[in-house]
C-alpha positions, -999 to 999 in steps of 0.1 A, spaced: -2 -1 0 28 20 8 49 17 -25 12 22 -40 6 53 -25 38 70 -31 38 58 -73 2 76 -74 19 106 -56 45 107 -83 19 105 -108 -3 134 -96 31 155 -91 47 148 -130 3 155 -138 6 188 -121 43 193 -141 24 188 -170 -8 201 -161 14 232 -151 34 231 -184 5 232 -207 -14 256 -183 9 281 -198 15 275 -228 -26 276 -237 -21 307 -216 8 324 -239 -13 312 -270 -48 330 -264 -26 365 -254 -3 363 -284 -14 375 -318 -22 351 -345 -2 364 -374 26 384 -375 13 408 -404 -22 413 -418 -30 378 -431 -61 377 -453 -86 341 -436 -106 326 -463 -138 308 -451 -156 290 -478 -193 276 -473 -197 242 -461 -160 251 -441 -153 236 -408 -134 245 -379 -114 219 -382 -105 224 -416 -100 264 -406 -72 255 -377 -54 230 -402 -57 260 -430 -41 288 -401 -11 264 -387 -7 263 -426 -1 296 -427 18 298 -394 -2 310 -374 5 309 -334 -2 283 -317 -5 245 -324 -39 218 -331 -36 212 -293 -41 253 -283 -73 264 -312 -93 229 -305 -90 242 -260 -96 275 -274 -128 259 -289 -139 237 -263 -132 266 -234 -146 298 -256 -169 275 -277 -167 287 -306 -172 256 -333 -207 279 -344 -184 316 -351 -184 301 -382 -195 328 -409 -185 328 -450 -166 350 -464 -131 371 -464 -117 388 -433 -81 406 -429 -62 392 -397 -43 424 -387 -13 419 -370 -31 425 -337 -60 406 -332 -57 374 -308 -78 344 -313 -103 359 -292 -108 384 -310 -103 373 -341 -134 345 -339 -150 375 -329 -137 393 -351 -146 361 -374 -187 360 -355 -196 394 -362 -200 393 -397 -170 418 -403 -157 403 -441 -134 423 -468 -156 441 -493 -154 453 -525 -173 473 -548 -188 472 -579 -200 505 -598 -228 501 -630 -218 539 -642 -247 557 -660 -250 564 -694 -238 527 -702 -255 500 -723 -263 468 -716 -236 452 -736 -207 477 -716 -218 465 -684 -217 427 -690 -180 435 -706 -170 458 -672 -187 424 -647 -162 402 -667 -132 418 -665 -141 420 -627 -113 393 -612 -134 392 -573 -166 384 -585 -179 346 -598 -185 347 -632 -221 335 -640 -237 354 -663 -218 341 -693 -237 303 -687 -266 322 -694 -288 333 -716 -314 371 -721 -340 351 -717 -330 328 -684 -315 355 -663 -351 374 -669 -363 346 -659 -345 347 -623 -357 389 -623 -396 379 -630 -393 405 -658 -403 397 -689 -388 427 -711 -379 419 -749 -346 435 -734 -321 434 -704 -315 472 -714 -318 503 -688 -330 480 -658 -301 482 -637 -298 512 -618 -262 537 -622 -247 528 -587 -217 511 -560 -221 483 -551 -209 467 -522 -200 426 -529 -177 399 -506 -160 375 -522 -183 342 -534 -204 368 -548 -218 363 -587 -219 389 -613 -255 377 -610 -253 384 -574 -248 423 -579 -272 424 -611 -303 410 -588 -297 438 -560 -294 466 -593 -323 457 -606 -348 460 -574 -333 488 -565 -341 503 -601 -381 491 -597 -382 503 -568 -367 543 -578 -386 539 -606 -420 533 -591 -414 555 -565 -409 580 -593 -441 573 -616 -455 573 -588 -446 607 -579 -448 620 -616 -458 652 -626 -496 650 -644 -511 644 -677 -476 632 -690 -470 611 -728 -462 575 -712 -482 554 -706 -462 528 -676 -427 527 -658 -414 514 -685 -419 542 -709 -406 567 -681 -372 542 -684 -368 546 -716 -376 588 -723 -350 591 -689 -324 568 -701 -327 594 -736 -325 617 -713 -290 599 -696 -272 597 -729 -283 644 -743 -268 652 -711 -235 649 -684 -253 686 -670 -273 674 -641 -285 709 -645 -304 709 -684 -311 671 -674 -352 684 -662 -346 709 -692 -345 684 -717 -368 661 -703 -392 691 -710 -386 691 -751 -387 662 -753 -423 655 -735 -437 683 -755 -425 666 -790 -439 637 -771 -474 656 -770 -471 674 -803 -468 638 -820 -434 649 -831 -404 629 -838 -376 634 -812 -349 631 -837 -322 626 -808 -286 616 -819 -277 586 -793 -311 570 -803 -298 565 -838 -259 556 -825 -275 528 -804 -297 514 -830 -268 513 -861 -247 487 -825 -214 478 -840 -221 491 -871 -213 528 -854 -179 540 -859 -173 568 -835 -191 594 -863 -226 599 -862 -235 611 -905 -263 622 -926 -269 591 -936 -267 574 -908 -300 597 -897 -320 579 -924 -314 545 -919 -343 533 -907 -342 512 -877 -369 511 -845 -343 531 -829 -342 559 -856 -359 588 -839 -350 607 -871 -376 582 -889 -397 570 -864 -422 586 -839 -425 586 -801 -401 565 -780 -373 541 -784 -392 499 -784 -360 498 -752 -345 525 -723 -311 528 -748 -290 532 -723 -287 528 -677 -301 556 -663 -301 573 -634 -323 575 -610 -311 619 -615 -325 609 -648 -355 592 -643 -368 621 -616 -359 647 -641 -382 622 -665 -412 625 -647 -413 657 -633 -392 678 -667 -400 715 -667 -425 741 -681 -417 759 -707 -418 761 -750 -385 754 -760 -388 729 -790 -357 722 -798 -314 720 -782 -279 722 -799 -240 719 -784 -237 757 -780 -197 746 -776 -195 759 -743 -202 715 -727 -241 720 -722 -268 728 -750 -291 760 -764 -326 755 -768 -348 774 -789 -385 774 -794 -389 780 -832 -374 762 -860 -364 793 -872 -339 799 -839 -327 758 -836 -314 764 -869 -301 798 -870 -282 788 -831 -268 750 -857 -259 776 -879 -236 791 -842 -225 760 -831 -206 749 -866 -193 779 -871 -184 768 -830 -200 794 -815 -202 795 -784 -239 803 -779 
């Protein structure tokens, strides 16, 4: 019995020594920084805590597997994992790192839809983005429209120009869905608050007009004035006669210089040969252009031409307009 007692005492002493050693090692671990320098940690969908630890250890993170496992048991961090990409700065301890992950403090990226760009240009821009998951190339326009629940004949104009934040793992379709929802919400709001007696049948016609206004001027101060010109021309059953619609109708045949023959070449989008609005929008219209088209400026002007000062000169009569055109061609500042 004496020998057994001595053995138990010895084993207890050994356990105490080893326990103290491992306890101190663990305390050093939890109080130390995870990485010596800022490091990007990515947690894909479905990754387990065990797999995360393996990836951390491989990347020379502080701590060993047993310390991370003990940390998980004591802090109950197994359910803290969220999908995303996280910037683990050099000042973060294991607990602070896991709190950052739990709070979903992910790295975000930005994708900007520029006002006035068309659908073809937007698709190319998504392809150039190296972070987005590319699903768009596998879908036809019709399939994409089905995902949006929209049965328009074209996707042109159906995405609101804005800057959208996204995280790694999001797809181009995810971003476009958000842009489409934002467009629908903004369009419905301005259609509801539109000026009475506009020659527009529905929100889609408002969007179409806004896209033409968007392409006609880069000056915010001119949007409502130009929208007013187009509204009055529609009310008088006059052709809109706007070059951006002709250019859109020419598509890839447009060589960068609009010619007299182009104005006479009939397409569904040539507002010199056809009356009314174009069949679809011709670009992505900003919310400001939509608002301006819903509330156009009152007045009598029916014509406008570039004024050689970055804006436009507006005329009430055709004679005034012809004089202004001659001045523009001479390089005069109108």
